[in-house]
C-alpha positions in Angstrom: 29.5 2.0 -23.5 28.6 2.5 -19.9 30.5 0.9 -16.8 27.5 -1.3 -16.0 27.1 -2.4 -19.4 30.8 -3.6 -19.9 30.4 -5.4 -16.5 27.5 -7.5 -17.6 29.5 -8.6 -20.8 31.8 -10.3 -18.2 31.3 -13.6 -16.7 29.2 -12.2 -13.8 30.5 -14.6 -11.3 34.3 -14.0 -12.2 36.1 -11.4 -10.1 38.4 -9.1 -12.4 42.2 -9.9 -12.1 42.6 -6.1 -11.3 40.0 -6.2 -8.3 41.3 -5.7 -4.9 39.3 -7.6 -2.0 39.8 -6.5 1.5 39.9 -9.0 4.1 38.6 -8.2 7.5 40.1 -9.0 10.9 39.1 -7.4 14.1 41.5 -4.8 14.9 42.4 -3.7 18.6 39.8 -0.8 18.3 37.1 -3.1 17.1 37.6 -5.5 19.8 37.5 -2.9 22.3 34.2 -1.5 20.8 32.7 -4.8 21.1 33.6 -5.4 24.5 32.9 -1.9 25.9 29.9 -0.5 23.8 26.4 -1.1 24.2 24.5 -4.2 22.9 22.4 -1.7 20.9 25.4 -0.5 18.7 24.2 -1.2 15.1 26.5 0.0 12.1 29.8 -1.9 13.5 28.1 -5.2 13.2 27.8 -4.8 9.5 30.2 -2.4 8.6 33.3 -3.5 10.9 35.6 -0.5 10.2 37.6 1.7 12.5 38.0 5.0 10.7 40.9 7.6 11.0 40.5 10.0 7.9 37.9 11.1 5.6 37.9 13.5 2.7 34.9 13.9 0.1 33.3 10.8 -0.8 36.1 8.5 0.8 37.0 7.3 4.2 40.1 5.6 5.1 40.3 3.2 8.1 43.3 2.5 10.6 44.6 -0.2 8.3 45.0 2.4 5.4 42.1 0.9 3.4 39.9 3.5 1.3 36.2 3.0 0.9 33.7 5.0 -1.1 31.1 6.3 1.5 27.5 5.7 0.2 26.0 5.9 3.6 27.3 9.4 4.3 26.4 9.5 8.0 22.9 8.1 7.1 22.5 11.2 4.5 23.8 13.8 7.0 27.0 14.6 4.9 25.4 16.4 1.9 28.9 17.7 0.7 30.7 14.8 1.9 33.3 14.4 4.6 35.5 17.5 5.7 34.2 19.9 2.7 36.4 23.1 2.6 33.3 25.5 3.0 32.3 23.3 6.1 35.7 23.5 7.7 36.3 27.3 6.8 32.8 28.1 8.5 33.9 26.2 11.7 37.4 27.5 11.9 35.8 31.2 11.5 33.7 30.7 14.5 36.8 29.7 16.5 38.9 32.4 15.1 36.2 34.9 16.0 35.8 33.8 19.6 32.2 33.5 19.2 30.1 31.7 22.0 30.0 28.0 21.4 27.0 27.6 23.7 24.1 30.0 23.8 20.8 27.8 24.9 18.5 29.7 22.5 19.9 33.1 23.1 20.4 34.7 19.6 23.7 35.6 17.9 24.7 37.0 14.5 25.4 33.3 13.5 22.1 32.0 14.4 20.3 35.0 12.8 22.1 34.4 9.5 21.2 30.6 9.8 17.6 31.3 10.0 17.6 33.7 7.1 19.3 31.2 5.0 17.1 28.7 6.1 13.9 30.6 5.3 15.3 31.8 2.0 15.4 28.0 0.9 11.6 27.4 2.0 8.9 27.8 -0.7 7.6 31.6 -0.4 4.2 30.7 0.8 5.9 28.6 3.8 8.4 31.3 4.4 6.0 34.1 4.6 4.5 32.6 7.7 7.1 30.5 9.0 8.2 30.1 12.8 11.2 27.9 13.8 12.0 26.0 16.8 15.4 24.8 17.7 15.4 21.4 19.2 17.7 19.0 21.1 20.5 18.2 18.5 18.7 15.0 16.9 15.9 14.6 14.5 13.9 12.4 17.1 13.8 15.5 19.5 12.7 17.6 16.6 9.8 15.0 16.0 8.9 15.1 19.7 8.7 18.9 19.3 6.5 18.5 16.4 4.1 16.2 18.3 3.8 18.8 21.1 3.3 21.5 19.0 0.4 20.1 16.9 -1.4 18.7 19.9 -1.3 21.9 21.8 -2.5 24.0 18.8 -5.5 21.4 17.9 -6.4 20.3 21.5 -6.3 16.8 19.9 -4.1 13.7 20.7 -4.2 11.2 17.9 -1.5 11.3 15.3 -1.8 9.2 12.0 1.5 7.6 10.7 2.2 5.4 7.8 3.3 1.8 7.7 7.1 1.6 7.0 7.6 5.1 8.6 10.8 5.9 10.5 10.9 8.9 12.6 13.5 8.4 15.3 14.3 6.3 18.6 12.7 8.2 21.4 9.4 7.0 23.1 7.1 9.5 21.2 8.7 9.2 17.8 9.2 5.5 18.2 5.4 5.3 18.7 5.3 6.5 14.8 7.5 3.8 13.5 6.2 1.2 11.2 8.8 -1.5 12.2 7.7 -3.8 15.1 11.3 -4.8 16.1 12.5 -1.8 18.2 9.0 -1.6 19.9 8.2 -5.2 21.1 10.4 -4.9 24.1 8.7 -1.5 25.4 5.1 -2.6 25.6 3.0 0.5 25.6 4.5 3.9 24.0 2.1 6.7 23.4 -0.9 6.4 25.6 -3.0 8.5 23.4 -2.6 6.6 20.3 -1.2 6.4 16.9 -3.1 5.1 14.0 -1.2 3.5 11.3 -2.2 3.6 7.6 -1.0 2.1 4.5 1.8 3.8 2.6 1.5 4.2 -1.3 4.2 1.4 -1.8 4.0 0.9 -5.6 5.9 -2.2 -5.8 4.0 -3.8 -3.0 0.7 -2.1 -3.0 -1.1 -2.7 0.3 -4.3 -3.0 -1.6 -3.0 -5.4 -4.3 -4.0 -2.9 -6.8 -1.0 -0.8 -7.9 -0.8 2.1 -10.2 -3.7 4.7 -10.3 -6.0 2.3 -8.6 -3.9 1.8 -5.6 -3.4 5.6 -5.1 -7.1 6.1 -5.5 -8.2 3.2 -3.0 -5.4 4.6 -0.6 -6.6 8.2 -0.6 -10.2 7.0 -0.3 -9.2 4.9 2.8 -7.7 8.0 4.4 -10.6 10.3 3.6 -13.2 7.7 4.9 -11.0 7.4 8.1 -11.1 11.2 8.7 -15.0 11.5 7.8 -16.7 8.4 8.8 -18.5 9.0 12.2 -18.4 5.2 12.7 -14.7 4.9 11.8 -13.6 4.4 15.5 -10.7 6.9 15.2 -11.0 10.3 16.7 -10.0 13.2 14.5 -6.2 13.4 15.0 -3.9 16.3 15.6 -1.8 15.6 12.8 -0.5 13.3 10.0 3.0 12.5 9.8 4.6 11.4 6.5 7.9 10.9 4.9 7.8 12.0 1.3 10.5 9.3 0.5 10.7 6.7 3.3 14.2 6.0 4.2 14.5 3.2 6.8 11.6 1.7 5.3 13.0 0.9 2.0 13.5 4.1 -0.2 9.9 4.2 -1.1 9.0 7.5 -2.8 5.4 8.5 -2.2 3.2 8.9 -5.6 3.2 12.7 -6.3 -0.6 12.7 -6.8 -0.9 10.8 -3.4 0.9 13.5 -1.7 -1.4 16.2 -3.3 -4.5 14.2 -2.2 -3.1 14.0 1.3 -2.4 17.6 1.5 -6.1 18.4 0.3 -7.8 15.9 2.6 -5.7 17.0 5.8 -6.2 20.9 4.9 -10.1 20.3 4.3 -10.3 18.2 7.7 -8.3 20.7 9.6 -5.6 18.4 10.3 -2.0 19.5 10.5 0.5 17.8 8.0 4.0 17.0 9.3 6.6 16.3 6.8 9.6 14.6 8.0 12.5 15.8 6.0 15.3 14.7 8.1 16.9 12.5 5.7 15.1 13.5 2.5 15.7 17.4 2.8 18.5 19.8 1.4 18.7 18.6 -2.1 19.1 14.9 -1.4 16.0 14.2 -3.8 16.9 16.5 -6.6 14.9 19.4 -4.9 15.7 21.4 -1.8 12.8 19.7 0.1 11.4 16.4 -1.2 7.9 18.0 -0.7 8.6 20.2 -3.3 8.1 17.8 -6.0 4.4 17.7 -5.3 3.9 21.4 -5.1 2.5 21.0 -1.7 2.9 23.2 1.6 3.0 21.5 4.7 2.1 22.9 8.1 5.2 21.5 9.8 8.5 20.5 8.4 11.0 18.5 10.6 14.7 18.8 9.8 17.9 17.6 10.9 21.0 15.5 9.5 22.5 17.8 6.6 21.1 21.0 8.1 24.0 21.2 10.5 26.7 20.9 8.0 27.8 17.5 9.5 27.4 18.8 13.0 24.4 17.9 15.4 21.3 20.2 14.8 17.7 19.8 14.5 14.8 22.4 13.9 11.1 22.3 13.4 9.7 24.8 11.1 5.9 25.4 11.0 3.1 27.7 10.0 2.4 30.4 12.4 -1.3 29.2 13.0 0.2 26.5 15.1 2.4 28.8 17.3 0.2 28.7 20.6 2.4 26.9 22.9 3.8 28.5 25.9 7.3 29.6 26.7 9.5 26.6 27.8 7.1 24.0 26.0 10.0 22.6 24.4 13.6 23.1 25.3 16.8 21.5 25.4 20.3 22.3 26.4 22.2 21.8 23.1 19.8 23.8 20.9 22.4 26.5 20.5 25.3 24.8 18.7 26.9 28.0 16.9 29.2 25.8 15.0 26.6 23.5 13.5 24.6 26.7 12.6 27.7 28.2 10.7 28.5 24.9 8.9 24.7 24.5 8.1 24.7 28.2 6.6 27.8 27.4 4.6 26.1 24.1 3.1 22.9 26.0 2.4 24.6 28.7 0.3 26.7 26.1 -1.5 23.7 24.2 -2.5 22.1 27.0 -4.0 25.5 28.5 -5.6 26.3 25.2 -7.0 22.9 24.1 -8.2 23.5 20.8 -6.2 19.7 20.0 -6.6 20.2 19.7 -10.3 23.4 17.8 -10.1 21.8 15.4 -7.4 18.8 14.9 -9.7 21.3 14.1 -12.7 23.5 11.7 -10.7 20.7 9.7 -9.3 19.3 9.4 -12.8 22.8 8.2 -14.0 23.0 5.6 -11.1 19.5 4.4 -11.7 20.4 3.7 -15.2 23.4 1.7 -14.3 21.2 -0.3 -11.9 18.6 -0.7 -14.7 21.2 -2.1 -17.1 22.3 -4.6 -14.3 18.7 -5.6 -13.9 18.6 -7.3 -17.3 21.0 -9.9 -16.2 20.3 -10.0 -12.5 16.6 -10.6 -11.9 17.4 -10.3 -8.3 17.0 -6.6 -8.6 13.3 -6.6 -8.0 12.6 -2.7 -7.9 14.8 0.1 -8.5 13.5 3.2 -6.9 14.0 6.6 -5.1 14.4 10.4 -6.1 17.7 12.0 -6.9 20.6 10.5 -4.8 18.1 8.7 -2.3 18.0 5.5 -4.1 17.1 1.9 -3.1 17.1 -1.7 -4.8 14.9 -4.1 -3.4 16.3 -7.5 -3.8 14.0 -10.4 -4.5 14.1 -14.1 -4.6 13.1 -15.0 -8.4 12.4 -18.6 -7.4 9.9 -17.6 -4.8 5.9 -17.3 -4.8 4.6 -14.1 -6.5 2.4 -11.8 -4.7 -0.8 -10.2 -5.8 1.0 -8.0 -8.3 3.2 -10.7 -9.6 6.3 -9.7 -7.9 8.6 -12.2 -6.1 9.2 -12.2 -2.4 12.1 -10.2 -0.7 15.3 -12.0 -0.8 16.5 -11.2 2.9 19.3 -13.8 2.6 21.0 -12.0 -0.3 21.1 -8.5 0.9 23.6 -8.9 3.8 25.7 -10.8 1.4 25.8 -8.0 -1.2 26.5 -5.4 1.5 29.5 -7.6 2.6 30.9 -8.2 -0.8 30.6 -4.4 -1.7 32.4 -3.9 1.6 35.2 -6.1 0.4 35.3 -4.2 -2.6 35.9 -0.7 -1.1 32.2 0.3 -1.0 30.1 1.2 2.0 26.4 0.8 1.6 23.5 0.2 4.1 20.4 -2.0 4.0 16.8 -1.1 4.9 13.3 -1.8 4.2 11.1 -4.8 4.8 13.1 -8.0 6.1 16.3 -5.9 5.4 16.2 -6.5 1.8 16.8 -3.1 0.2 20.2 -1.9 -0.7 20.3 1.8 0.0 22.4 4.4 -1.9 22.9 7.7 0.0 26.3 9.0 -1.2 27.3 12.6 -0.8 25.6 14.9 -3.1 28.8 16.2 -4.7 29.8 12.7 -6.0 30.9 13.0 -9.6 29.8 11.1 -12.7 32.8 9.1 -12.9 32.4 8.2 -9.0 28.9 7.2 -9.9 30.0 4.8 -12.6 32.7 3.4 -10.1 29.9 2.7 -7.5 27.8 0.9 -10.3 30.9 -1.2 -11.0 31.6 -2.1 -7.7 28.1 -3.1 -7.0 27.5 -5.1 -10.0 30.6 -7.3 -9.3 29.5 -7.6 -5.5 26.2 -8.8 -6.8 27.6 -11.2 -9.1 29.8 -12.7 -6.3 27.1 -12.6 -3.8 24.5 -14.2 -6.1 27.0 -17.0 -6.9 27.5 -17.9 -3.2 24.0 -18.6 -2.5 
């Protein structure tokens, strides 16, 4: 009997006698953070913790309370907190007195990093790959990718997707589907971004779903690129997340991805794949686009690539390499400790078959969630790939949409998140109306730890549902 099954056989609203429920009072650290940090801070509002120690999948706060971290730096911590291979790599850089800052000058550490990264790429891409080291964030790598494709094609328009998230700088923000962060800023990219519907199976934008929805989506895109009366100039690129993260953990249909690659290649439009969150074994493949067997023109990477330290790169096919020296730069693009840590992580992922492990653990967690779904109709859709999973919470009493699905339950999601935190589990929300609970644990999570995550989530869901 699984952990989730045994949970459901209990009275759902009852808290187990042995369960510990943390109470949260504002500590001096949190009080000072609230007083002194910008109003733009986000995570501390929903996860009011002051952390002092971390190891593996666990973090400990200043009050001595321990939590399972299923946020993992928004996917940055592929091997969890302070993994031995990461610590050893960082310590070796310091022991060898290697330069910590080199701009874009090369070093043995940097050369090894590039060879390790290219060794993970599909051979077709690796054979003609170029790499650009960017400022240490994914959003800067997105900015570099935009410059790259516009320079190479001489075109300025970029097609992005509803629900997409590519960062918070001005250019990257222009590509974002969410309107909230953009409203106060007015005009962003002056040359324009055209948004298209993403293949969101549970809430198909065409009201069709299934193969019909995918066919309609691809037909729309093909028409947009080829109709002389479409009103949209031929773009420099299409940028896409193979699994939308902040947009609600929505995996693109694989046939749709293959169709997208076929259409863009035929039209001479560069395909940019954003692997900032989905890359490096997160989805059960080294890169999420590999599930579809496609070769993008540009791949944007950050988060896990630096082994928990800041690093971002753009890898692209050599036909795009037409920009001039200095076209994109950044003072902190030579982070040697991040490169050493990143190499250590990449080698570990391969040697320990972490892709296969992530796929198996993702399926195990999904099965627990599907069992819970039998007794909790608020679990509307369970989706994702590997250990990049999401649960869309719905209101069973609400009006059904064109596909027969109830509406998003925006009020329930933060209650579930809070109840999880009280029970020692850190989760984040995302998606439309913030109604998707997201699971992004370190990829080294064990089967027993997956079972524990599911158990806590089930109890939190029962408590939150009762409190409505």
